[in-house]
PDB file of N, CA, C and O in Angstrom:
ATOM      1  N   MET A   1      10.688 -27.061  -5.489  1.00  0.00           N
ATOM      2  CA  MET A   1       9.128 -26.245  -5.241  1.00  0.00           C
ATOM      3  C   MET A   1       9.474 -25.967  -6.761  1.00  0.00           C
ATOM      4  O   MET A   1      10.634 -25.757  -7.115  1.00  0.00           O
ATOM      5  N   SER A   2       8.536 -25.976  -7.530  1.00  0.00           N
ATOM      6  CA  SER A   2       8.101 -25.161  -8.777  1.00  0.00           C
ATOM      7  C   SER A   2       6.810 -24.960  -8.987  1.00  0.00           C
ATOM      8  O   SER A   2       5.929 -25.820  -9.001  1.00  0.00           O
ATOM      9  N   ALA A   3       6.713 -23.950  -9.130  1.00  0.00           N
ATOM     10  CA  ALA A   3       5.563 -22.869  -8.704  1.00  0.00           C
ATOM     11  C   ALA A   3       4.650 -22.945 -10.277  1.00  0.00           C
ATOM     12  O   ALA A   3       5.347 -22.413 -11.142  1.00  0.00           O
ATOM     13  N   ASP A   4       3.320 -23.450 -10.849  1.00  0.00           N
ATOM     14  CA  ASP A   4       3.093 -23.264 -11.982  1.00  0.00           C
ATOM     15  C   ASP A   4       2.378 -22.147 -12.655  1.00  0.00           C
ATOM     16  O   ASP A   4       1.350 -21.649 -12.196  1.00  0.00           O
ATOM     17  N   MET A   5       3.003 -21.737 -13.850  1.00  0.00           N
ATOM     18  CA  MET A   5       2.987 -20.831 -13.529  1.00  0.00           C
ATOM     19  C   MET A   5       2.484 -20.391 -14.747  1.00  0.00           C
ATOM     20  O   MET A   5       3.012 -19.523 -15.443  1.00  0.00           O
ATOM     21  N   SER A   6       1.200 -21.147 -15.065  1.00  0.00           N
ATOM     22  CA  SER A   6       0.119 -21.219 -16.014  1.00  0.00           C
ATOM     23  C   SER A   6      -0.039 -19.759 -15.389  1.00  0.00           C
ATOM     24  O   SER A   6       0.707 -19.227 -14.566  1.00  0.00           O
ATOM     25  N   ALA A   7      -1.840 -18.952 -16.311  1.00  0.00           N
ATOM     26  CA  ALA A   7      -2.686 -18.353 -16.662  1.00  0.00           C
ATOM     27  C   ALA A   7      -3.039 -18.950 -14.862  1.00  0.00           C
ATOM     28  O   ALA A   7      -2.858 -18.274 -13.850  1.00  0.00           O
ATOM     29  N   LYS A   8      -3.561 -20.350 -14.921  1.00  0.00           N
ATOM     30  CA  LYS A   8      -4.897 -20.413 -14.434  1.00  0.00           C
ATOM     31  C   LYS A   8      -4.164 -21.140 -12.589  1.00  0.00           C
ATOM     32  O   LYS A   8      -4.729 -21.230 -11.499  1.00  0.00           O
ATOM     33  N   GLY A   9      -3.052 -21.430 -12.933  1.00  0.00           N
ATOM     34  CA  GLY A   9      -1.667 -21.276 -11.360  1.00  0.00           C
ATOM     35  C   GLY A   9      -1.891 -20.396 -10.963  1.00  0.00           C
ATOM     36  O   GLY A   9      -2.203 -20.389  -9.772  1.00  0.00           O
ATOM     37  N   ILE A  10      -1.875 -19.502 -11.494  1.00  0.00           N
ATOM     38  CA  ILE A  10      -1.517 -18.327 -10.558  1.00  0.00           C
ATOM     39  C   ILE A  10      -2.452 -17.503 -10.427  1.00  0.00           C
ATOM     40  O   ILE A  10      -2.242 -16.487  -9.764  1.00  0.00           O
ATOM     41  N   ASP A  11      -3.426 -17.678 -10.885  1.00  0.00           N
ATOM     42  CA  ASP A  11      -5.067 -17.098 -10.558  1.00  0.00           C
ATOM     43  C   ASP A  11      -5.421 -17.964  -8.873  1.00  0.00           C
ATOM     44  O   ASP A  11      -5.897 -17.459  -7.857  1.00  0.00           O
ATOM     45  N   ALA A  12      -5.038 -19.183  -9.081  1.00  0.00           N
ATOM     46  CA  ALA A  12      -5.437 -20.229  -8.256  1.00  0.00           C
ATOM     47  C   ALA A  12      -4.364 -19.489  -6.935  1.00  0.00           C
ATOM     48  O   ALA A  12      -4.619 -19.532  -5.731  1.00  0.00           O
ATOM     49  N   ARG A  13      -3.430 -18.987  -7.428  1.00  0.00           N
ATOM     50  CA  ARG A  13      -1.893 -18.444  -6.055  1.00  0.00           C
ATOM     51  C   ARG A  13      -3.131 -17.227  -5.328  1.00  0.00           C
ATOM     52  O   ARG A  13      -3.593 -17.183  -4.188  1.00  0.00           O
ATOM     53  N   LEU A  14      -3.293 -16.656  -6.103  1.00  0.00           N
ATOM     54  CA  LEU A  14      -4.307 -15.519  -5.870  1.00  0.00           C
ATOM     55  C   LEU A  14      -5.204 -15.335  -4.901  1.00  0.00           C
ATOM     56  O   LEU A  14      -5.300 -14.688  -3.859  1.00  0.00           O
ATOM     57  N   ARG A  15      -6.196 -16.516  -5.900  1.00  0.00           N
ATOM     58  CA  ARG A  15      -7.155 -16.333  -4.673  1.00  0.00           C
ATOM     59  C   ARG A  15      -7.021 -16.823  -3.531  1.00  0.00           C
ATOM     60  O   ARG A  15      -7.750 -16.498  -2.593  1.00  0.00           O
ATOM     61  N   GLU A  16      -5.957 -17.778  -3.430  1.00  0.00           N
ATOM     62  CA  GLU A  16      -5.954 -18.640  -1.600  1.00  0.00           C
ATOM     63  C   GLU A  16      -5.145 -17.435  -1.324  1.00  0.00           C
ATOM     64  O   GLU A  16      -5.523 -16.870  -0.297  1.00  0.00           O
ATOM     65  N   ALA A  17      -4.499 -17.063  -1.710  1.00  0.00           N
ATOM     66  CA  ALA A  17      -4.085 -15.679  -0.773  1.00  0.00           C
ATOM     67  C   ALA A  17      -4.864 -14.144  -0.284  1.00  0.00           C
ATOM     68  O   ALA A  17      -4.616 -13.295   0.572  1.00  0.00           O
ATOM     69  N   SER A  18      -5.870 -14.315  -1.283  1.00  0.00           N
ATOM     70  CA  SER A  18      -6.524 -13.334  -0.803  1.00  0.00           C
ATOM     71  C   SER A  18      -7.634 -14.344   0.072  1.00  0.00           C
ATOM     72  O   SER A  18      -8.495 -13.467   0.132  1.00  0.00           O
ATOM     73  N   ARG A  19      -8.218 -15.404   0.730  1.00  0.00           N
ATOM     74  CA  ARG A  19      -9.154 -16.039   1.113  1.00  0.00           C
ATOM     75  C   ARG A  19      -8.489 -16.110   2.628  1.00  0.00           C
ATOM     76  O   ARG A  19      -9.033 -16.002   3.728  1.00  0.00           O
ATOM     77  N   LEU A  20      -6.831 -16.375   2.194  1.00  0.00           N
ATOM     78  CA  LEU A  20      -6.260 -16.319   3.941  1.00  0.00           C
ATOM     79  C   LEU A  20      -5.912 -14.813   3.859  1.00  0.00           C
ATOM     80  O   LEU A  20      -5.705 -14.571   5.049  1.00  0.00           O
ATOM     81  N   ALA A  21      -5.744 -13.805   3.283  1.00  0.00           N
ATOM     82  CA  ALA A  21      -5.706 -12.992   4.291  1.00  0.00           C
ATOM     83  C   ALA A  21      -7.160 -11.983   4.937  1.00  0.00           C
ATOM     84  O   ALA A  21      -7.189 -11.167   5.858  1.00  0.00           O
ATOM     85  N   GLY A  22      -8.251 -12.462   4.013  1.00  0.00           N
ATOM     86  CA  GLY A  22      -9.307 -11.860   4.661  1.00  0.00           C
ATOM     87  C   GLY A  22      -9.778 -10.802   4.415  1.00  0.00           C
ATOM     88  O   GLY A  22     -10.125 -10.668   3.242  1.00  0.00           O
ATOM     89  N   SER A  23      -9.989  -9.697   5.279  1.00  0.00           N
ATOM     90  CA  SER A  23     -10.102  -8.294   5.306  1.00  0.00           C
ATOM     91  C   SER A  23      -8.894  -7.815   5.807  1.00  0.00           C
ATOM     92  O   SER A  23      -8.337  -8.324   6.780  1.00  0.00           O
ATOM     93  N   LEU A  24      -8.429  -6.784   5.140  1.00  0.00           N
ATOM     94  CA  LEU A  24      -7.231  -5.653   5.702  1.00  0.00           C
ATOM     95  C   LEU A  24      -7.200  -4.783   5.530  1.00  0.00           C
ATOM     96  O   LEU A  24      -6.368  -4.065   4.976  1.00  0.00           O
ATOM     97  N   ARG A  25      -8.717  -4.514   6.261  1.00  0.00           N
ATOM     98  CA  ARG A  25      -8.996  -3.379   7.064  1.00  0.00           C
ATOM     99  C   ARG A  25      -7.850  -3.281   7.901  1.00  0.00           C
ATOM    100  O   ARG A  25      -7.071  -4.230   7.982  1.00  0.00           O
ATOM    101  N   PRO A  26      -7.624  -1.930   8.705  1.00  0.00           N
ATOM    102  CA  PRO A  26      -7.507  -1.409  10.194  1.00  0.00           C
ATOM    103  C   PRO A  26      -7.350  -2.534  11.320  1.00  0.00           C
ATOM    104  O   PRO A  26      -6.290  -2.981  11.759  1.00  0.00           O
ATOM    105  N   GLU A  27      -9.016  -2.983  11.786  1.00  0.00           N
ATOM    106  CA  GLU A  27      -9.556  -3.290  12.732  1.00  0.00           C
ATOM    107  C   GLU A  27     -10.084  -4.832  12.621  1.00  0.00           C
ATOM    108  O   GLU A  27     -10.915  -5.555  13.170  1.00  0.00           O
ATOM    109  N   ALA A  28      -8.997  -4.911  11.468  1.00  0.00           N
ATOM    110  CA  ALA A  28      -9.155  -6.852  11.052  1.00  0.00           C
ATOM    111  C   ALA A  28      -7.662  -7.023  10.944  1.00  0.00           C
ATOM    112  O   ALA A  28      -7.388  -8.222  10.903  1.00  0.00           O
ATOM    113  N   ARG A  29      -6.895  -6.461  10.902  1.00  0.00           N
ATOM    114  CA  ARG A  29      -5.582  -6.733  10.011  1.00  0.00           C
ATOM    115  C   ARG A  29      -4.768  -8.251  11.372  1.00  0.00           C
ATOM    116  O   ARG A  29      -3.881  -9.071  11.135  1.00  0.00           O
ATOM    117  N   LEU A  30      -5.419  -8.073  12.417  1.00  0.00           N
ATOM    118  CA  LEU A  30      -5.218  -8.923  13.317  1.00  0.00           C
ATOM    119  C   LEU A  30      -5.439  -9.921  13.460  1.00  0.00           C
ATOM    120  O   LEU A  30      -4.844 -10.559  14.328  1.00  0.00           O
ATOM    121  N   GLU A  31      -6.861 -10.767  12.280  1.00  0.00           N
ATOM    122  CA  GLU A  31      -7.583 -11.683  12.372  1.00  0.00           C
ATOM    123  C   GLU A  31      -6.815 -11.565  11.655  1.00  0.00           C
ATOM    124  O   GLU A  31      -6.353 -10.427  11.734  1.00  0.00           O
ATOM    125  N   THR A  32      -6.125 -12.433  10.548  1.00  0.00           N
ATOM    126  CA  THR A  32      -5.636 -12.361   9.332  1.00  0.00           C
ATOM    127  C   THR A  32      -4.984 -13.941   9.644  1.00  0.00           C
ATOM    128  O   THR A  32      -4.507 -14.054  10.773  1.00  0.00           O
ATOM    129  N   LYS A  33      -4.903 -15.371   8.613  1.00  0.00           N
ATOM    130  CA  LYS A  33      -3.991 -16.297   9.263  1.00  0.00           C
ATOM    131  C   LYS A  33      -3.455 -16.218   7.821  1.00  0.00           C
ATOM    132  O   LYS A  33      -4.045 -16.628   6.821  1.00  0.00           O
ATOM    133  N   ILE A  34      -2.415 -15.710   7.860  1.00  0.00           N
ATOM    134  CA  ILE A  34      -0.980 -16.044   7.471  1.00  0.00           C
ATOM    135  C   ILE A  34       0.076 -16.699   7.739  1.00  0.00           C
ATOM    136  O   ILE A  34       0.851 -15.966   8.353  1.00  0.00           O
ATOM    137  N   ASP A  35       0.752 -18.368   7.481  1.00  0.00           N
ATOM    138  CA  ASP A  35       1.758 -19.083   8.043  1.00  0.00           C
ATOM    139  C   ASP A  35       3.183 -18.198   8.242  1.00  0.00           C
ATOM    140  O   ASP A  35       4.000 -18.301   7.328  1.00  0.00           O
ATOM    141  N   THR A  36       3.450 -17.515   9.148  1.00  0.00           N
ATOM    142  CA  THR A  36       4.045 -16.825   9.123  1.00  0.00           C
ATOM    143  C   THR A  36       5.569 -18.024   9.749  1.00  0.00           C
ATOM    144  O   THR A  36       6.593 -17.615  10.298  1.00  0.00           O
ATOM    145  N   SER A  37       5.164 -19.794   9.363  1.00  0.00           N
ATOM    146  CA  SER A  37       6.456 -20.377  10.043  1.00  0.00           C
ATOM    147  C   SER A  37       8.158 -19.894   9.201  1.00  0.00           C
ATOM    148  O   SER A  37       8.395 -19.596   8.031  1.00  0.00           O
ATOM    149  N   GLY A  38       8.653 -19.950   9.856  1.00  0.00           N
ATOM    150  CA  GLY A  38       9.773 -19.935   8.981  1.00  0.00           C
ATOM    151  C   GLY A  38      10.329 -21.264   7.366  1.00  0.00           C
ATOM    152  O   GLY A  38      11.345 -20.959   6.741  1.00  0.00           O
ATOM    153  N   PRO A  39       9.748 -22.221   7.058  1.00  0.00           N
ATOM    154  CA  PRO A  39       9.444 -22.976   5.913  1.00  0.00           C
ATOM    155  C   PRO A  39       8.285 -22.040   5.217  1.00  0.00           C
ATOM    156  O   PRO A  39       8.398 -21.875   4.003  1.00  0.00           O
ATOM    157  N   ALA A  40       7.273 -21.468   5.833  1.00  0.00           N
ATOM    158  CA  ALA A  40       6.624 -21.028   5.007  1.00  0.00           C
ATOM    159  C   ALA A  40       6.930 -20.237   4.727  1.00  0.00           C
ATOM    160  O   ALA A  40       7.317 -20.374   3.567  1.00  0.00           O
ATOM    161  N   VAL A  41       7.161 -18.507   5.324  1.00  0.00           N
ATOM    162  CA  VAL A  41       7.638 -17.438   4.818  1.00  0.00           C
ATOM    163  C   VAL A  41       8.721 -17.816   3.643  1.00  0.00           C
ATOM    164  O   VAL A  41       8.536 -17.171   2.611  1.00  0.00           O
ATOM    165  N   ALA A  42       9.713 -18.654   3.610  1.00  0.00           N
ATOM    166  CA  ALA A  42      10.736 -19.181   2.157  1.00  0.00           C
ATOM    167  C   ALA A  42       9.986 -19.936   1.361  1.00  0.00           C
ATOM    168  O   ALA A  42      10.163 -19.802   0.150  1.00  0.00           O
ATOM    169  N   ALA A  43       9.227 -20.666   1.722  1.00  0.00           N
ATOM    170  CA  ALA A  43       8.270 -21.024   0.168  1.00  0.00           C
ATOM    171  C   ALA A  43       8.439 -20.067  -0.668  1.00  0.00           C
ATOM    172  O   ALA A  43       9.109 -20.085  -1.700  1.00  0.00           O
ATOM    173  N   ARG A  44       7.103 -18.218   0.301  1.00  0.00           N
ATOM    174  CA  ARG A  44       6.553 -17.791  -0.495  1.00  0.00           C
ATOM    175  C   ARG A  44       7.634 -16.667  -0.883  1.00  0.00           C
ATOM    176  O   ARG A  44       7.407 -15.959  -1.864  1.00  0.00           O
ATOM    177  N   LEU A  45       9.182 -16.435   0.111  1.00  0.00           N
ATOM    178  CA  LEU A  45       9.468 -16.326  -0.446  1.00  0.00           C
ATOM    179  C   LEU A  45      10.408 -16.255  -2.212  1.00  0.00           C
ATOM    180  O   LEU A  45      10.787 -15.490  -3.100  1.00  0.00           O
ATOM    181  N   LYS A  46      10.369 -17.377  -1.871  1.00  0.00           N
ATOM    182  CA  LYS A  46      10.898 -18.675  -3.171  1.00  0.00           C
ATOM    183  C   LYS A  46      10.289 -18.193  -4.582  1.00  0.00           C
ATOM    184  O   LYS A  46      10.840 -17.747  -5.588  1.00  0.00           O
ATOM    185  N   GLU A  47       8.637 -18.512  -4.200  1.00  0.00           N
ATOM    186  CA  GLU A  47       7.421 -18.089  -4.916  1.00  0.00           C
ATOM    187  C   GLU A  47       7.369 -16.933  -5.576  1.00  0.00           C
ATOM    188  O   GLU A  47       6.995 -16.948  -6.749  1.00  0.00           O
ATOM    189  N   ALA A  48       7.862 -15.296  -4.729  1.00  0.00           N
ATOM    190  CA  ALA A  48       7.800 -14.160  -5.207  1.00  0.00           C
ATOM    191  C   ALA A  48       9.102 -14.368  -5.886  1.00  0.00           C
ATOM    192  O   ALA A  48       8.897 -14.384  -7.099  1.00  0.00           O
ATOM    193  N   SER A  49      10.455 -14.548  -5.584  1.00  0.00           N
ATOM    194  CA  SER A  49      11.811 -14.591  -7.137  1.00  0.00           C
ATOM    195  C   SER A  49      11.707 -15.225  -7.329  1.00  0.00           C
ATOM    196  O   SER A  49      12.276 -15.992  -6.551  1.00  0.00           O
ATOM    197  N   ASP A  50      11.195 -15.721  -8.105  1.00  0.00           N
ATOM    198  CA  ASP A  50      10.751 -17.277  -9.012  1.00  0.00           C
ATOM    199  C   ASP A  50       9.617 -16.338  -9.773  1.00  0.00           C
ATOM    200  O   ASP A  50       9.826 -16.479 -10.978  1.00  0.00           O
ATOM    201  N   LEU A  51       8.701 -15.599  -9.600  1.00  0.00           N
ATOM    202  CA  LEU A  51       7.715 -14.436 -10.566  1.00  0.00           C
ATOM    203  C   LEU A  51       8.426 -13.515 -10.599  1.00  0.00           C
ATOM    204  O   LEU A  51       7.729 -12.564 -10.954  1.00  0.00           O
ATOM    205  N   LEU A  52       9.628 -13.135 -10.409  1.00  0.00           N
ATOM    206  CA  LEU A  52       9.916 -12.223 -10.188  1.00  0.00           C
ATOM    207  C   LEU A  52      10.970 -12.432 -11.906  1.00  0.00           C
ATOM    208  O   LEU A  52      10.795 -11.795 -12.944  1.00  0.00           O
ATOM    209  N   ASP A  53      11.768 -13.277 -11.700  1.00  0.00           N
ATOM    210  CA  ASP A  53      12.241 -13.908 -12.566  1.00  0.00           C
ATOM    211  C   ASP A  53      11.544 -14.439 -14.198  1.00  0.00           C
ATOM    212  O   ASP A  53      12.078 -14.377 -15.305  1.00  0.00           O
ATOM    213  N   LEU A  54      10.794 -14.723 -13.987  1.00  0.00           N
ATOM    214  CA  LEU A  54       9.502 -14.736 -14.470  1.00  0.00           C
ATOM    215  C   LEU A  54       9.140 -13.558 -14.840  1.00  0.00           C
ATOM    216  O   LEU A  54       8.525 -13.830 -15.871  1.00  0.00           O
ATOM    217  N   CYS A  55       9.070 -12.033 -14.681  1.00  0.00           N
ATOM    218  CA  CYS A  55       8.162 -11.087 -15.423  1.00  0.00           C
ATOM    219  C   CYS A  55       9.715 -10.013 -16.287  1.00  0.00           C
ATOM    220  O   CYS A  55       9.764  -9.151 -17.164  1.00  0.00           O
ATOM    221  N   HIS A  56      10.930 -10.842 -15.249  1.00  0.00           N
ATOM    222  CA  HIS A  56      12.229 -10.482 -16.148  1.00  0.00           C
ATOM    223  C   HIS A  56      12.385 -11.307 -17.866  1.00  0.00           C
ATOM    224  O   HIS A  56      12.612 -10.857 -18.989  1.00  0.00           O
ATOM    225  N   ALA A  57      12.149 -12.582 -17.361  1.00  0.00           N
ATOM    226  CA  ALA A  57      12.357 -13.170 -18.635  1.00  0.00           C
ATOM    227  C   ALA A  57      11.407 -13.311 -20.246  1.00  0.00           C
ATOM    228  O   ALA A  57      11.845 -13.792 -21.292  1.00  0.00           O
ATOM    229  N   LEU A  58      10.164 -12.787 -20.031  1.00  0.00           N
ATOM    230  CA  LEU A  58       8.725 -12.339 -20.325  1.00  0.00           C
ATOM    231  C   LEU A  58       9.240 -10.363 -20.676  1.00  0.00           C
ATOM    232  O   LEU A  58       8.986 -10.155 -21.862  1.00  0.00           O
ATOM    233  N   SER A  59       9.652  -9.440 -20.201  1.00  0.00           N
ATOM    234  CA  SER A  59       9.863  -8.426 -20.740  1.00  0.00           C
ATOM    235  C   SER A  59      11.308  -8.379 -21.361  1.00  0.00           C
ATOM    236  O   SER A  59      11.679  -7.276 -21.763  1.00  0.00           O
ATOM    237  N   ARG A  60      12.203  -9.488 -21.491  1.00  0.00           N
ATOM    238  CA  ARG A  60      13.428  -9.342 -21.855  1.00  0.00           C
ATOM    239  C   ARG A  60      12.320 -10.100 -23.450  1.00  0.00           C
ATOM    240  O   ARG A  60      11.674  -9.214 -24.010  1.00  0.00           O
ATOM    241  N   ASN A  61      12.189 -11.185 -23.917  1.00  0.00           N
ATOM    242  CA  ASN A  61      11.241 -11.335 -24.954  1.00  0.00           C
ATOM    243  C   ASN A  61      10.630 -10.504 -25.693  1.00  0.00           C
ATOM    244  O   ASN A  61      11.027 -10.319 -26.844  1.00  0.00           O
ATOM    245  N   GLU A  62       9.110  -9.570 -24.988  1.00  0.00           N
ATOM    246  CA  GLU A  62       8.421  -8.684 -25.523  1.00  0.00           C
ATOM    247  C   GLU A  62       9.382  -7.685 -26.514  1.00  0.00           C
ATOM    248  O   GLU A  62      10.529  -7.241 -26.484  1.00  0.00           O
ATOM    249  N   PRO A  63       8.064  -7.601 -27.510  1.00  0.00           N
ATOM    250  CA  PRO A  63       8.839  -6.406 -28.634  1.00  0.00           C
ATOM    251  C   PRO A  63       9.023  -5.578 -28.069  1.00  0.00           C
ATOM    252  O   PRO A  63       8.667  -5.547 -26.891  1.00  0.00           O
ATOM    253  N   SER A  64       9.888  -4.173 -28.866  1.00  0.00           N
ATOM    254  CA  SER A  64       9.846  -3.557 -28.038  1.00  0.00           C
ATOM    255  C   SER A  64       8.595  -2.115 -29.203  1.00  0.00           C
ATOM    256  O   SER A  64       7.984  -2.572 -30.169  1.00  0.00           O
ATOM    257  N   ALA A  65       8.490  -0.929 -28.938  1.00  0.00           N
ATOM    258  CA  ALA A  65       7.229  -0.896 -29.269  1.00  0.00           C
ATOM    259  C   ALA A  65       7.640  -0.085 -31.081  1.00  0.00           C
ATOM    260  O   ALA A  65       7.057   0.304 -32.093  1.00  0.00           O
ATOM    261  N   SER A  66       9.217  -0.241 -30.423  1.00  0.00           N
ATOM    262  CA  SER A  66       9.393   0.982 -31.798  1.00  0.00           C
ATOM    263  C   SER A  66      10.010  -0.306 -32.832  1.00  0.00           C
ATOM    264  O   SER A  66      10.634  -0.054 -33.863  1.00  0.00           O
ATOM    265  N   ALA A  67       9.884  -0.908 -32.629  1.00  0.00           N
ATOM    266  CA  ALA A  67      10.475  -2.353 -33.365  1.00  0.00           C
ATOM    267  C   ALA A  67       8.932  -2.680 -34.557  1.00  0.00           C
ATOM    268  O   ALA A  67       9.168  -3.438 -35.498  1.00  0.00           O
ATOM    269  N   GLN A  68       7.398  -2.066 -34.438  1.00  0.00           N
ATOM    270  CA  GLN A  68       6.650  -2.225 -34.732  1.00  0.00           C
ATOM    271  C   GLN A  68       6.106  -1.490 -35.819  1.00  0.00           C
ATOM    272  O   GLN A  68       4.979  -1.752 -36.239  1.00  0.00           O
TER     273      GLN A  68
END
């Protein structure tokens, strides 16, 4: 699975995660609907890993402030 890394793709995933999470108030946390099956958890971990790799790649390509 390859995640869409465009701003639109990331925005869509964040909005979907927020929608699925629902209210995060302590009294409503048990009502959240996050798929905790093995494949779903593995897919979210893979996506998080891909995003972390992307962040590291972007940080290596960003010009340093002292070079300006």
